[in-house]
KOLDO-944231 format. One line per 4 residues: for each residue x, y, z of C-alpha. Coordinates in Angstrom, 3 decimals, decimal comma. Example, Ala and Ser with C-alpha at 12.3 -4.5 7.8 and 13.67 -1.06 7.14 Angstrom:
<sites>
12,300 -4,500 7,800; 13,670 -1,060 7,140
</sites>
This chain:
<sites>
11,248 175,960 -100,160; 14,058 174,386 -98,085; 16,878 172,414 -99,574; 19,957 170,604 -98,227
22,759 169,032 -100,175; 25,094 166,156 -99,313; 28,203 164,758 -100,979; 27,702 161,367 -102,636
30,599 160,929 -105,108; 31,735 157,263 -105,287; 30,610 156,426 -101,747; 27,409 154,859 -103,082
29,549 152,304 -104,921; 31,285 151,421 -101,649; 27,999 151,122 -99,749; 26,498 149,042 -102,562
29,396 146,567 -102,538; 29,237 146,223 -98,733; 25,553 145,359 -99,157; 26,242 142,990 -102,063
28,862 141,067 -100,073; 26,543 140,880 -97,040; 29,206 142,206 -94,658; 26,764 143,922 -92,278
24,542 140,850 -91,991; 27,446 138,468 -91,298; 28,847 140,720 -88,560; 25,477 141,370 -86,915
24,566 137,670 -86,950; 27,922 136,660 -85,477; 28,196 139,293 -82,728; 25,953 139,973 -79,780
24,175 143,314 -80,133; 23,357 145,605 -77,230; 21,019 148,227 -78,650; 20,425 149,741 -75,214
23,941 151,188 -75,510; 24,042 151,955 -79,224; 21,920 153,615 -81,923; 23,314 151,527 -84,783
24,467 147,921 -85,073; 28,100 146,806 -85,031; 27,801 145,799 -88,673; 26,571 149,264 -89,640
29,431 150,822 -87,662; 31,969 148,723 -89,596; 30,228 149,659 -92,845; 30,671 153,323 -91,943
34,373 152,772 -91,262; 34,793 151,029 -94,618; 33,134 153,980 -96,375; 35,363 156,361 -94,423
38,460 154,342 -95,281; 37,629 154,243 -98,992; 36,782 157,939 -99,007; 40,546 158,455 -99,503
40,721 161,494 -97,262; 43,331 160,121 -94,826; 40,996 161,077 -91,973; 41,574 159,113 -88,718
38,703 157,157 -87,218; 37,944 159,518 -84,352; 36,952 162,110 -86,999; 34,398 159,761 -88,557
31,433 161,994 -87,437; 33,099 164,922 -89,204; 33,459 162,849 -92,374; 29,793 161,846 -92,413
28,502 165,332 -91,499; 28,413 166,155 -95,221; 27,280 162,688 -96,400; 23,772 161,153 -96,754
24,230 158,683 -93,902; 20,735 157,175 -94,049; 21,127 156,390 -97,730; 24,652 155,009 -97,371
24,466 153,197 -94,019; 20,861 152,683 -92,991; 17,611 154,296 -91,984; 17,846 156,514 -88,909
21,662 156,644 -88,897; 23,108 160,081 -88,215; 26,679 161,321 -88,297; 26,768 161,927 -84,559
25,912 158,260 -83,936; 29,339 157,332 -85,290; 31,203 158,749 -82,334; 34,392 157,532 -80,721
32,594 155,443 -78,092; 30,457 153,651 -80,670; 33,486 152,849 -82,800; 35,578 151,759 -79,810
32,931 149,351 -78,523; 32,479 147,912 -82,020; 36,210 147,273 -82,325; 36,269 145,625 -78,908
33,457 143,322 -80,066; 35,424 142,365 -83,178; 38,461 141,445 -81,112; 36,433 139,541 -78,519
34,888 137,375 -81,227; 38,225 136,852 -83,020; 39,115 138,953 -86,041; 40,559 136,072 -88,097
37,529 133,839 -87,551; 35,063 136,640 -88,281; 36,964 137,716 -91,382; 36,817 134,118 -92,604
33,014 134,120 -92,292; 32,782 137,397 -94,210; 35,179 136,131 -96,864; 33,177 132,964 -97,493
29,980 134,985 -97,872; 31,733 137,474 -100,176; 33,045 134,821 -102,572; 29,637 133,121 -102,600
27,970 136,449 -103,403; 30,430 137,118 -106,223; 30,077 133,516 -107,479; 33,849 133,436 -107,627
36,004 130,379 -106,993; 39,713 131,107 -107,389; 42,183 128,487 -108,576; 44,907 129,354 -106,080
45,397 131,134 -102,756; 48,344 133,547 -102,524; 50,027 134,080 -99,135; 52,381 136,877 -98,109
53,095 139,165 -95,156; 53,913 142,771 -94,386; 54,780 144,897 -91,386; 53,063 148,032 -90,077
55,256 150,455 -88,149; 53,944 152,339 -85,130; 55,219 155,415 -83,319; 55,627 155,696 -79,576
55,500 153,143 -76,786; 53,037 151,820 -74,244; 51,133 149,294 -76,373; 49,920 147,218 -73,431
46,958 144,783 -73,474; 43,726 146,124 -72,003; 42,417 144,767 -68,704; 38,815 144,838 -69,943
39,185 141,436 -71,618; 40,399 139,610 -68,493; 38,022 136,852 -67,397; 37,838 134,678 -64,283
37,551 130,903 -64,465; 35,656 128,595 -62,056; 38,612 128,545 -59,655; 38,845 132,323 -59,499
41,984 132,526 -61,633; 42,264 135,446 -64,001; 42,920 134,626 -67,647; 43,866 137,042 -70,392
43,199 136,171 -74,047; 46,181 136,049 -76,371; 46,997 139,294 -78,130; 49,686 140,435 -80,540
52,797 142,084 -79,140; 53,789 145,458 -80,577; 57,557 145,186 -80,653; 60,607 145,574 -82,839
61,467 143,009 -85,481; 62,576 142,724 -89,083; 61,014 145,810 -90,686; 59,701 145,505 -94,216
59,064 149,258 -94,030; 62,811 149,802 -93,560; 62,181 151,415 -90,170; 64,055 149,171 -87,716
63,945 151,991 -85,154; 60,154 151,661 -84,762; 58,015 149,027 -83,098; 55,713 147,145 -85,413
53,147 144,412 -85,942; 52,865 141,868 -88,747; 49,993 140,826 -90,977; 49,747 137,575 -92,925
47,175 137,729 -95,703; 45,817 135,233 -98,233; 44,209 136,552 -101,445; 42,648 134,941 -104,506
44,460 134,728 -107,833; 41,748 136,404 -109,931; 41,237 139,812 -108,329; 43,443 139,850 -105,242
40,402 139,759 -102,930; 41,443 138,887 -99,339; 40,401 135,397 -98,283; 41,984 135,312 -94,824
44,060 137,488 -92,499; 46,110 136,857 -89,379; 47,573 139,587 -87,166; 50,938 138,667 -85,635
53,459 140,105 -83,200; 56,093 142,449 -84,561; 58,960 139,993 -84,099; 57,269 137,167 -86,031
59,237 135,483 -88,822; 57,756 134,482 -92,174; 59,834 131,308 -92,111; 57,848 130,177 -89,067
54,419 131,763 -89,480; 53,771 130,989 -93,160; 53,402 127,246 -92,651; 51,383 127,797 -89,476
48,994 130,121 -91,317; 48,588 127,590 -94,124; 47,855 124,834 -91,595; 45,311 127,077 -89,845
43,456 127,819 -93,083; 43,819 124,441 -94,796; 40,085 123,798 -94,731; 39,331 127,239 -96,195
41,909 126,839 -98,981; 40,593 123,364 -99,795; 36,940 124,410 -100,027; 37,316 127,859 -101,592
39,963 127,179 -104,256; 39,465 124,957 -107,283; 42,937 123,381 -107,123; 43,512 123,356 -103,327
46,817 125,145 -103,902; 48,612 127,788 -101,851; 51,347 129,974 -103,370; 53,970 131,842 -101,354
57,512 133,165 -101,607; 60,688 131,396 -100,486; 59,976 131,886 -96,750; 57,583 128,931 -97,008
60,283 126,585 -98,321; 62,166 124,731 -95,605; 62,311 121,128 -94,380; 60,217 121,908 -91,291
57,599 123,800 -93,289; 57,392 121,102 -95,965; 56,643 118,597 -93,212; 53,759 120,783 -91,993
52,474 121,219 -95,542; 52,668 117,462 -96,090; 50,271 116,916 -93,185; 47,835 119,479 -94,606
47,676 117,527 -97,891; 47,534 120,799 -99,809; 49,250 121,448 -103,089; 51,749 124,303 -103,019
53,888 126,410 -105,329; 56,764 128,366 -103,878; 60,118 129,836 -104,730; 63,198 127,915 -103,617
65,673 130,059 -101,610; 68,726 130,974 -103,689; 70,916 130,500 -100,609; 70,391 126,717 -100,523
73,290 124,573 -101,727; 70,887 122,452 -103,778; 69,420 125,467 -105,599; 72,867 126,913 -106,295
73,964 123,635 -107,851; 70,754 123,340 -109,882; 71,217 126,804 -111,383; 74,942 126,274 -112,035
74,242 122,997 -113,827; 71,504 124,475 -116,011; 72,690 125,772 -119,374; 70,672 128,373 -121,260
70,875 126,331 -124,469; 69,078 123,449 -122,731; 66,098 125,553 -121,573; 62,632 125,651 -123,170
61,006 128,902 -124,311; 58,026 129,880 -122,158; 55,071 130,000 -124,553; 53,129 132,733 -122,747
55,991 135,214 -122,402; 59,188 135,523 -124,435; 61,005 136,963 -121,419; 61,232 133,534 -119,785
62,802 130,153 -120,422; 62,738 127,128 -118,157; 64,020 123,652 -117,405; 62,455 121,082 -115,098
64,033 118,586 -112,711; 62,878 116,300 -109,926; 63,658 116,795 -106,246; 62,953 115,033 -102,953
64,068 117,876 -100,680; 62,567 117,477 -97,208; 61,455 113,923 -98,123; 58,735 115,405 -100,328
58,474 114,440 -103,992; 58,340 117,623 -106,018; 59,192 119,217 -109,328; 61,626 122,098 -109,641
61,359 124,596 -112,481; 64,558 126,542 -113,110; 63,391 129,813 -114,691; 65,567 132,171 -116,725
64,292 135,771 -116,856; 65,548 138,466 -119,239; 64,284 141,144 -116,838; 66,232 139,561 -113,977
69,250 139,478 -116,287; 69,010 143,228 -116,933; 68,675 143,953 -113,213; 71,678 141,730 -112,499
73,782 143,486 -115,132; 73,154 146,827 -113,431; 73,851 145,367 -109,992; 77,061 143,660 -111,122
78,214 146,784 -112,910; 77,974 148,798 -109,693; 79,429 146,054 -107,503; 82,254 145,133 -109,864
83,266 148,751 -110,390; 83,445 149,292 -106,638; 85,266 145,996 -106,048; 87,680 146,553 -108,930
88,598 150,004 -107,594; 89,149 148,542 -104,126; 91,388 145,748 -105,405; 93,301 148,178 -107,621
94,012 150,318 -104,548; 95,301 147,233 -102,710; 97,691 146,551 -105,594; 98,988 150,119 -105,553
99,610 149,814 -101,799; 101,523 146,580 -102,373; 103,724 148,266 -104,979; 104,747 150,882 -102,412
105,901 148,295 -99,885; 109,523 147,094 -99,686; 110,639 143,625 -98,614; 113,926 142,426 -97,189
113,946 139,251 -99,214; 112,237 137,673 -102,200; 110,451 135,093 -100,018; 108,619 137,834 -98,099
107,586 139,454 -101,369; 106,194 136,149 -102,644; 104,213 135,665 -99,407; 102,688 139,151 -99,774
101,685 138,397 -103,382; 100,129 135,078 -102,331; 98,170 136,739 -99,505; 96,753 139,434 -101,787
95,986 136,949 -104,560; 93,848 134,869 -102,190; 91,849 137,940 -101,130; 91,097 139,064 -104,692
87,566 138,121 -105,769; 87,351 139,846 -109,117; 90,760 140,568 -110,585; 93,616 138,410 -111,753
97,107 139,872 -111,689; 100,566 139,166 -113,000; 103,439 140,499 -110,913; 107,167 141,060 -111,146
109,613 141,196 -108,234; 112,465 143,677 -108,694; 115,549 143,960 -106,437; 116,413 147,528 -105,394
119,825 148,622 -104,130; 119,816 150,983 -101,150; 122,922 153,057 -100,351; 124,013 154,841 -97,200
123,395 158,309 -98,631; 120,717 159,765 -100,819; 121,623 160,728 -104,344; 124,024 159,154 -106,816
126,360 156,627 -105,149; 130,109 157,113 -105,337; 132,045 155,192 -107,939; 132,714 151,684 -106,692
130,434 152,091 -103,628; 128,577 148,925 -102,752; 124,922 149,036 -101,664; 124,240 148,743 -97,926
121,181 146,466 -98,404; 119,084 144,969 -101,171; 115,274 145,544 -100,997; 112,650 143,956 -103,130
109,672 145,736 -104,759; 106,597 144,356 -106,492; 105,184 145,763 -109,698; 101,931 144,790 -111,382
102,522 144,097 -115,044; 98,951 143,099 -115,874; 95,577 143,696 -114,163; 92,254 142,485 -115,579
88,777 141,356 -114,455; 87,686 137,742 -114,348; 85,214 137,290 -117,225; 84,400 133,748 -116,087
83,360 134,919 -112,633; 81,211 137,678 -114,162; 79,404 135,191 -116,418; 78,756 132,882 -113,473
77,324 135,714 -111,378; 75,207 136,943 -114,287; 73,735 133,497 -114,929; 73,030 133,006 -111,238
71,251 136,365 -110,959; 69,193 135,704 -114,108; 67,650 132,485 -112,783; 65,367 131,419 -109,966
63,666 128,157 -109,028; 59,983 127,406 -108,476; 58,918 124,218 -106,719; 55,596 122,384 -106,506
54,455 119,111 -104,967; 51,743 118,762 -107,621; 53,619 116,357 -109,901; 50,821 116,428 -112,484
51,083 120,178 -112,977; 52,990 121,289 -116,057; 55,955 123,653 -115,610; 54,213 126,496 -117,451
51,181 126,102 -115,159; 53,495 126,438 -112,156; 54,977 129,605 -113,649; 51,539 131,005 -114,499
50,361 130,397 -110,943; 53,357 132,059 -109,311; 53,128 135,141 -111,558; 49,991 136,306 -109,723
51,887 136,519 -106,424; 52,123 140,262 -107,087; 48,423 140,627 -106,291; 48,917 140,146 -102,553
51,855 142,574 -102,685; 49,624 145,088 -104,478; 47,077 144,654 -101,696; 49,680 145,558 -99,084
50,668 148,629 -101,108; 47,009 149,666 -101,065; 46,751 149,243 -97,286; 49,838 151,417 -96,775
48,712 154,198 -99,110; 48,812 157,650 -97,512; 45,329 158,345 -98,885; 43,878 155,313 -97,160
42,197 154,930 -93,761; 45,360 155,690 -91,829; 48,955 156,468 -92,664; 50,099 155,269 -89,233
48,648 153,065 -86,536; 47,416 155,546 -83,916; 45,600 153,257 -81,471; 47,253 152,275 -78,196
45,401 149,038 -77,473; 46,813 145,917 -79,230; 43,288 144,481 -79,211; 41,877 147,438 -81,117
44,869 147,425 -83,455; 43,940 143,844 -84,396; 40,402 145,027 -85,076; 41,742 147,943 -87,139
43,725 145,527 -89,316; 40,516 143,619 -89,986; 38,708 146,816 -90,986; 41,582 147,753 -93,285
41,430 144,291 -94,877; 37,653 144,680 -95,332; 38,317 147,962 -97,154; 40,681 146,086 -99,472
38,056 143,378 -99,952; 35,408 145,905 -100,989; 37,820 147,794 -103,254; 39,112 144,715 -105,088
35,624 143,184 -105,327; 34,323 146,387 -106,922; 37,173 146,443 -109,403; 36,552 142,795 -110,253
32,795 143,330 -110,727; 33,217 146,439 -112,892; 35,747 144,779 -115,178; 33,791 141,530 -115,340
30,502 143,227 -116,246; 32,144 145,485 -118,841; 33,618 142,376 -120,459; 30,380 140,346 -120,267
28,222 143,094 -121,802; 30,915 144,197 -124,279; 30,903 147,719 -122,868; 33,854 150,064 -122,227
34,769 152,873 -119,852; 37,026 155,802 -120,736; 40,482 155,689 -119,198; 42,622 158,662 -118,102
43,481 159,423 -121,738; 39,879 159,235 -122,887; 40,378 155,887 -124,612; 37,906 153,016 -124,123
38,979 150,218 -121,780; 37,402 147,141 -120,208; 39,883 147,175 -117,308; 39,566 150,500 -115,483
40,966 150,618 -111,956; 38,463 151,124 -109,163; 40,444 154,197 -108,103; 39,918 155,775 -111,518
36,195 154,975 -111,456; 36,003 156,608 -108,025; 37,626 159,766 -109,385; 35,151 159,862 -112,276
32,277 159,776 -109,759; 33,454 162,971 -108,054; 30,857 165,754 -108,063; 27,739 163,623 -107,634
25,456 165,277 -105,072; 22,454 164,186 -103,016; 19,761 166,895 -102,831; 16,931 166,713 -100,291
13,800 168,875 -100,816; 12,403 169,170 -97,301; 8,809 170,385 -97,953; 8,184 167,677 -100,535
10,151 165,064 -98,650; 11,837 164,130 -101,903; 15,457 163,590 -102,854; 17,412 163,857 -106,088
20,816 162,618 -107,202; 22,523 165,364 -109,195; 25,265 165,368 -111,828; 24,889 161,782 -112,991
26,161 161,364 -116,557; 25,966 158,461 -118,998; 29,258 156,939 -117,814; 28,003 156,925 -114,221
24,694 155,391 -115,237; 26,473 152,660 -117,223; 28,557 151,541 -114,258; 25,609 151,677 -111,855
23,349 149,702 -114,199; 25,997 147,055 -114,802; 26,589 146,585 -111,082; 22,874 146,055 -110,393
20,165 146,538 -107,787; 22,243 147,404 -104,693; 23,749 150,362 -106,546; 20,616 151,441 -108,408
18,808 151,639 -105,072; 21,345 154,205 -103,879; 21,909 156,290 -107,011; 18,558 155,996 -108,802
</sites>
């Protein structure tokens, strides 16, 4: 009797979530299909790439057929799908179709369907950006997207420019592209993405992205509120946000004169203890910066204080040593008169940032010959030397720097929102940063952008964001169902938890096999244990269909 085995592992969970979110249907309904040139639909191709990306093998896309050679493709992707169907040409044409339609617009359609399927309405939308570095040169737009208008003029659609800019990867030597992303505050599920040229600035693009997705933020979030870091806060951006009529929460740049004064004038004894976390205290004040009525919340953080202490310790030690060396050099100098010595002391005193010094000017007699002068010999000249009689650090300056580094300011134009609600909302800003860390993981779809076409790179960013969507949605569903049914899953230490990471669940699903018995035309799923069955049952029909 003939048998054949395939690797299933956690890939059934990925396929099930793609089906649950309706990603394939949205893509296939939005894009024109040409089945004379393809065996599988564009949506199924993207589903395969999502499964490949979340297989955590670091395998580039052109090796997708190799990845699926050992996987049950019909069960995971669709009836009649074979590994060889997922070749480079199929993938390339699918990516071209994504770009031609518009990756941001298509991702928005998928996102709306995903949140509807999950029955999830976030309170806030979190916005942030990151850069992706690329190696090599020659990232030129493709000629295949050029069209001709009625007058015979050629037009090329807009495309991102792969170029150098401010590198968040700390690789200023490499060209790059930027990605703005909006995620929800519950699970960090992507709501919108926008690919941008490598020299784009957050201070310009953040407000433009918010304006572009105002309708989406208004309809998909309960409080019509966007949250971003200090790059969003400027007079020009506040004017754009005012037109959008959205609420916003953002951090005020510490470099602004107004924020410096607000922090300096805020005393710790006047601040209120943050009820949700003992590490924070706060004080509120009103502001009309940019002609927008808003509330400022000056926040004191004990963690920021500890970081500042370490930073100041390093900086002050280095600065103190440098200023001490300058004093020693001054002591070695000789001056022809007391006035010159006083000028040198004044010059050094003005340059000192940390230390305060007390000095003494001493006249020195200089004779014609070295050694002890003869009895009654008068000195040829009188020189003046400076000695430092006291050298100490400025405690007042240290306290000012420490207070400044321990505080930051949050601002919101929602005047009805309480200060602790503003702080609670901003605390989830880490979720979009965590999403970027996921996209840049070496185990993910790609450790480096390897495509040469800017159009296909835009499409690749969309596929990467879809992988993040599926991953975070799975994690949200698993945790939510465990909580609702009062069930637990064992963590890495064997202890029960209701908040396992999706990555850990994936690791626990390793070893599950798909066995096909050819003569009987039957299949079996092997190595399922009770923990696997619990997760599958909680997730529901899309997953049971694959594993059971």
